[in-house]
C-alpha positions in Angstrom: 0.5 0.0 0.2 1.9 3.1 -1.1 1.8 6.1 1.9 4.0 9.2 1.2 7.2 9.0 1.4 7.1 11.8 4.6 4.8 9.6 6.2 6.5 6.6 6.8 7.9 6.3 10.4 11.6 6.6 11.4 12.3 2.8 11.8 11.3 2.0 7.9 13.3 -0.2 6.2 15.2 1.7 3.4 16.9 0.2 -0.2 19.0 2.4 -2.1 18.8 1.6 -6.4 21.9 3.5 -8.3 21.1 4.0 -12.3 24.0 3.9 -13.8 23.5 7.1 -15.6 20.8 9.9 -14.9 16.6 9.7 -15.9 15.7 12.3 -18.2 11.6 13.4 -17.7 10.1 10.9 -20.4 11.9 7.9 -17.8 11.2 9.9 -14.5 7.5 10.2 -15.4 8.0 6.5 -16.4 9.2 5.4 -13.3 7.1 7.3 -11.2 4.6 5.9 -12.5 5.0 2.1 -12.8 6.5 2.6 -8.6 3.9 4.0 -7.5 1.6 1.0 -8.6 4.4 -1.3 -8.0 4.9 -0.3 -4.6 0.8 0.5 -4.4 0.1 -4.1 -4.6 3.6 -4.5 -2.5 2.8 -7.0 0.3 4.7 -9.9 1.6 2.0 -13.1 1.2 -0.9 -11.0 1.4 -1.3 -8.8 3.5 -0.3 -4.9 2.7 3.2 -3.8 2.7 2.7 0.3 3.8 6.3 1.7 1.6 6.8 4.2 -0.8 10.1 5.7 -3.5 11.5 8.7 -3.2 13.8 9.8 -5.8 16.6 11.5 -6.0 18.9 13.5 -8.0 17.2 11.8 -10.7 19.6 9.0 -10.2 19.4 6.8 -7.6 15.5 5.2 -6.0 14.8 4.7 -2.4 12.4 2.3 -1.7 11.5 1.8 1.9 8.5 -0.1 4.0 6.9 0.2 7.4 7.8 -3.2 8.4 6.6 -2.9 11.8 3.3 -3.0 9.9 4.1 -6.2 8.0 7.6 -7.3 6.9 9.3 -7.7 4.4 9.1 -11.2 3.2 11.9 -12.6 0.8 9.4 -13.4 -1.7 8.1 -9.5 -1.5 11.8 -8.7 -1.3 12.7 -10.8 -4.1 9.6 -9.2 -5.8 11.2 -5.6 -5.4 14.3 -6.5 -6.8 11.9 -7.9 -10.2 10.6 -4.2 -10.0 14.5 -2.4 -10.4 15.2 -6.1 -13.4 11.2 -5.1 -15.5 12.4 -1.4 -16.0 16.2 -1.9 -16.6 14.6 -4.2 -19.1 11.9 -1.5 -20.3 14.5 1.6 -20.1 18.7 0.1 -21.0 19.4 1.2 -17.5 21.1 -0.7 -15.5 19.9 -0.5 -11.3 22.5 -2.2 -10.1 25.9 -0.1 -11.0 28.3 -0.9 -8.1 29.5 2.9 -8.9 30.8 4.8 -5.6 28.8 7.9 -6.5 29.9 11.0 -5.6 27.3 13.9 -4.8 27.6 17.5 -7.1 24.8 19.8 -5.5 21.9 18.5 -8.0 23.5 15.7 -10.1 26.3 12.6 -9.6 29.6 12.0 -10.9 30.1 7.9 -11.1 33.7 6.3 -10.6 34.2 2.5 -10.9 34.3 1.5 -8.0 37.9 -0.7 -8.8 39.4 2.7 -9.9 38.3 4.5 -6.6 41.1 4.5 -4.5 42.8 6.0 -7.3 40.4 8.4 -7.4 40.7 9.3 -3.9 44.7 9.3 -4.4 44.0 12.2 -7.7 42.0 14.2 -5.1 38.6 14.3 -6.6 36.8 12.1 -4.0 38.7 14.3 -0.5 37.3 14.3 3.0 35.4 16.8 2.3 33.6 15.0 -0.1 29.0 13.4 -0.3 28.9 10.2 -1.5 25.9 9.1 -1.7 26.4 5.3 0.6 24.5 2.2 -1.2 23.4 0.9 2.3 21.5 2.8 5.1 20.3 1.1 8.7 16.4 2.5 8.3 14.6 5.2 7.0 16.4 7.6 10.2 19.5 7.4 9.1 18.9 7.9 5.2 17.2 11.3 6.0 20.1 12.5 9.1 22.9 10.5 7.0 22.5 10.6 3.6 24.3 11.9 2.0 27.5 11.2 3.6 30.7 12.8 3.9 33.1 10.4 2.1 35.5 10.4 5.6 32.3 9.0 7.9 31.4 6.1 4.4 33.5 2.6 3.8 35.6 4.7 1.8 37.6 6.4 5.7 40.4 3.8 5.0 41.2 6.5 1.6 42.4 9.6 3.8 44.3 7.6 7.2 47.5 9.8 6.8 50.8 8.5 7.7 52.2 9.3 11.5 55.9 10.4 12.3 
């Protein structure tokens, strides 16, 4: 059952899906329509899931569900993953992109995960850079710590300086 994103409680469970490119206006409208219907019909063993979605930077989709009403089951989580596989097929977009997303105002710059150490070394990502991290604990974490400074994310290991 679709609810407004802002109406979900702080303990709501969250999934973050990052696309490999930004959506154009037509794609954005299609995704919003598709996901509103998918979330409206989302259930776990026949029980409706109070859930919603949010699109950030025209490239990241955040799904949230209030599991205190009904917990998302393995099958329902698989169903939500299926939405993104279906959208990927229909639109030619990879929603399982594992690039590191640097936030630049209202857009993203993606860096391949395998080359991230070099990107940091070159100063393209600094400790104060904001990164759209793919995992958050819950909606409260998302609302307060997302995006995160690189120094507060898993990237912090690349900013360690040697002491004399």
